[in-house]
N, C-alpha and C positions, 0 to 999 in steps of 0.2 A: 658814287652810286654807279653800278653797270646796267644798261639795259640793251637788252637783245631781242629784234623783232624780227621775225620770219625770216632766220638767218639760214643760207644754204651754201654751202662750201663742197668744192669737188677736187678729186686727185684723178688725174689721168682721164679727165672729162666725166668721170664717174660720180655721182653726189654719195659724200659721205657724211654730209649733216644736212639734214633735211626740214626745213621750214620750222626752226627752233626760236622759241620765244619764252624768256623769262626775265626776271630782274633780281638783283642781289643789293641790298640796301647797305648803307654804311651801319658798322656796328653787328652786321650779320654773317653768320657762316653758312653756305649753303653747299651741301654735299652733293656731287654728281656721282651717281653710282651704276653700275651696269657690269656686264661681262665683258673679258677682253674681245676688242673688236667691235664694241658697239657706237665706236665714235667720239668718245670722250676727249681722247687727245687730241682728235681734229678738231672738234670745238674749239678746245683751249688754244690751238694753234690759229684758228681762224679769229680768235679775239685778238691775240697779240701781233698779228700782222705776218706770221709765219706762213700761214696757209691763206691764199686770197678768199675774199667773200665773192661766192657768183651772184647771190641775191640777199636782199635784206639789209638791216642796219644794226650798226653796235654803237652804242652812245655812252661817254663816260663823263659823268656830272654834267649831262644835258648836251654834251657837246658830240656830234657825229664825227668818227673816227674811221670811217670806211677809206680805204685807200691810203692810210697813212702807213708809212714805213715802220716796221718793229721799234726802231731807235726813237722816233718821235712819239709812239704810243708809251713807251718807257718814260720819256722825259714827261709827258703828260700825266704820269701817275699810275699806270699800270704796270705790275711786276708780274712777269711769268717764270715761275721756278719749275723748269721741265724735269722729265723724269730722267733718273740717273744723276750722279752727282758730279756735276760739272765744275771742278776744282782744277786749278792748275798746279799739277803735283810737283812739279820743280820748285814752286814758290812757297813760302811759309804760310802759314795761317794768316798773319797779319797782312803780307803781301797781297794773299788772295782778297782780304776785306776792302784793303786800299784801293785795289782795281775799281770799285763802285764810285769811289768819291775822290780819289786823288791822294797824293802822299802828305800832304800837309792838313787833311781834314780832321776833324775830331770823330774818333771811330769807338768812343768809349761806351756808346748805345748798344753796339753789337755785343761787348762783352757784358753789358748789362743784360741783354736779351738770353745770353748763353754764357752764364760765368764759367761753365766747363771750358771755355775755350782759353781762358786767361793763363793758364800754365802751357798751352799748347800755341802760343802764339809765335814762338820762334821755331816751331816744328814744321818740317815739309808736309804740305797737305797731303801728298801721295803717302806718307807715313801714319797718316790719322786713321782711326777707325772709320767704318761706314757712317755711323751715326754722327761722329764727330765732322766728317765731311758735310755731311746732310746740314748740320747746324751752320757750317760756314757759308753754304749756299744760301741758306735762308737768311742770315745774319747780313750777308753782302746785299742781298734783295731790300732788305729792311733799312740799310743805310741811305739808300735812294727815297726814303720817306714817300712810298707809294700810298695812293688812295685806294686802289684795289690789288688784291694778290689773287693769282692762279697759281694753285699748287697741283702738279701732276704726280701723285705717288710717292709722296715722302716716304712711305714706309717700305718702299721696295729692297728687299734682302736685309732687313734690320731684324732686331730682336724685339718682342714684345714691350718691354721696358723703354726703349728707345722710341719706339713709335707712339707710346703713350705720352712720353716728355716733348715729342715733336707736336704732336695735336694739341696737347694743353698749351703750347707757345701760340698754335694757330687761333685758338679761343681767345688768347690774350689780345692777340693782333685786332682782332674784332672787337673785343670789348674796348679796345682803345679807339674805336671809330672808323676803322677800316672795313670795305667790303672784301669778302673772301670765298672765292669758288674752290672747293676742294675735291680732287678726284682722289679717291683711295679706295684700294683693294678689301681693306678691312672694314665692311660696312657698318659693323656694330660699333667699332671704336669710332668710325666718323659721326655716326648718327649721335654719339653721346655729346660731342662738341658742336653739333650742327643746330641750327635754329629750322632750317628750311632743307628739304631733300627734292632732288629731281632724279629720275630713274630713266636712263637713256637705252634704247634697243633699236638697232638697225638705222641709226643715224637720227632717230627721232626721239623727242621727250614722250614717255608713254605714262608717267605719273608724276604729280606735284604735289606735295604735302608738307605740313610741318613735320620735321624730325622727329617729335616725340611719338608721333602716330604709326611709326614705322619701327620703333625700336622694341627689340625683342620679337619681331614679327618675321621669323626667317622664312617660313612658309609663304608667306605674302610676298617677301621680296625674291624668291625662288621665281614664283609665279610671273611677276613684274618683269624679272630679268629675261625669263625665257619665253614669255608669252604663252603660258599656259601648257607647253611641251618642253622637250628635252632638246632643242635646238638651240644652239648658241649661234649668236651674231658672227656672221663671217668677218 
């Protein structure tokens, strides 16, 4: 379980996340929605330790992890799949997967998660399609058996069919007992696989509700994103 209490984070001494509080329980997908620049990526980076926390608390299964280095948070069970497809292009699919767990570890679980990768195991990751590269990144994180996943824009630049495939996997990870915080540009697709939704604007959480209450509510989402006007978050 991930618990965030009154979290504030800054870049260049300017607050980019302001007094944010929420919880994501095991078995739950929580969608984090908002326009570009709303603070979503900054929030994920503050949770994983990439961005320092100025105020507030982050707890992982009841343990306060403020001040921990990103690698220690990862070892404790927090997986951050960052925006973009961070594969090692000169290495094969299998080598990319083994980076997470070592050369002698059993990585069959990764191929069970994404059977599409079996035939691509000896192909250099730089030659994979964008969707296949994203599968490699997710599978690599999965092999560490995390308790909490932070996903930042899995769908970026991918075809809708691939996006649906990835989001179905996100749902399955939660159904297996993990907590998932999902940042996703395709709000409608994210809401379909989510249990709860948070809307972020100008670094603050401005709406929190069961995901089902926002499904099909494009006008409401637009109003929540922009605060009732046409101003996008900086």
